[in-house]
C-alpha positions in Angstrom: -35.8 -41.9 61.3 -34.4 -38.5 62.2 -30.9 -40.1 62.2 -31.6 -41.3 58.7 -32.9 -38.0 57.5 -29.9 -36.2 59.1 -27.6 -38.5 57.3 -29.3 -38.0 54.0 -29.2 -34.1 54.5 -25.5 -34.4 55.2 -24.9 -36.4 52.1 -27.0 -33.9 50.1 -25.0 -31.1 51.5 -21.8 -32.7 50.6 -23.0 -33.5 47.1 -24.2 -29.8 46.9 -20.8 -28.6 48.0 -19.2 -30.8 45.4 -21.3 -29.7 42.6 -20.7 -26.0 43.7 -16.9 -26.6 43.9 -17.0 -28.2 40.5 -19.1 -25.2 38.9 -16.7 -22.8 40.5 -13.8 -24.6 39.1 -15.5 -24.7 35.7 -16.3 -21.0 36.0 -12.7 -20.2 36.8 -11.5 -22.4 33.8 -13.9 -20.6 31.5 -12.8 -17.2 32.7 -9.2 -18.2 32.1 -10.1 -19.5 28.7 -11.7 -16.1 27.9 -8.9 -14.2 29.1 -6.5 -16.3 26.8 -8.8 -15.8 23.9 -9.0 -12.0 24.5 -5.1 -12.0 24.8 -4.8 -13.8 21.5 -7.3 -11.7 19.8 -5.3 -8.6 20.9 -2.1 -10.1 19.7 -3.7 -11.0 16.3 -5.2 -7.5 16.0 -1.8 -6.0 16.8 -0.1 -8.3 14.2 -2.9 -7.2 11.7 -2.3 -3.5 12.5 1.6 -3.7 12.3 1.2 -5.6 8.8 -1.2 -2.9 7.6 0.9 -0.1 8.7 3.9 -1.7 7.0 2.0 -2.0 3.8 0.7 1.4 4.0 4.2 2.7 4.5 5.6 0.7 1.6 2.7 1.9 -0.7 3.5 5.6 0.6 7.1 5.0 -0.6 6.1 3.5 -3.9 3.5 6.2 -4.6 6.4 8.8 -3.9 8.7 7.1 -6.3 6.0 6.9 -8.9 5.2 10.6 -8.5 8.9 11.5 -8.8 9.0 9.2 -12.0 6.0 11.0 -13.5 7.4 14.3 -12.7 10.8 13.4 -14.2 9.1 12.1 -17.4 6.9 15.1 -17.7 10.1 17.4 -17.5 11.8 15.0 -20.2 8.7 15.3 -22.4 8.7 19.0 -22.0 12.4 19.2 -22.8 11.8 16.9 -25.8 9.1 19.0 -27.1 11.4 22.2 -26.9 14.2 20.3 -28.8 11.7 19.3 -31.4 10.4 22.9 -31.9 14.2 24.1 -32.0 15.0 21.2 -34.7 11.9 22.5 -36.7 13.0 25.9 -36.6 16.6 25.1 -37.7 15.1 22.9 -40.3 13.1 25.9 -41.8 16.2 28.1 -41.7 18.1 25.6 -43.5 15.3 25.0 -46.2 15.2 28.7 -46.7 19.2 29.0 -46.9 19.0 26.2 -49.5 16.4 27.6 -51.5 18.4 30.9 -51.5 21.6 29.0 -52.4 19.8 27.1 -55.1 18.5 30.3 -56.5 22.0 32.0 -56.4 23.4 28.9 -58.3 20.6 29.1 -60.9 21.4 32.7 -61.4 25.2 32.0 -61.6 24.4 29.3 -64.2 22.4 31.7 -66.1 25.1 34.3 -65.9 27.9 31.6 -67.1 25.6 30.5 -69.8 25.2 34.0 -71.4 
């Protein structure tokens, strides 16, 4: 009976050791997988951050180009307004000169008619 019990105990001990070994192997496998997933996550985060940085840099360049274009257009508009004012002033002077010339022609015609 003792021999049988000892034999069962030894068998159970071997079974327990096998189960413990399998659990350790499974734990090691799970830890390795977790480590791989963490590495993949870090790589994905880095790619995402790199892409975000690149997009932000492109946006900064585009915004700067837009600001420069706006500034250039504002300068152009300002110069066009000055040109319009100058042309209006010239038109007024020409109209005044034309009136004076017409008056002079009218007076000359009156003088000539007499």
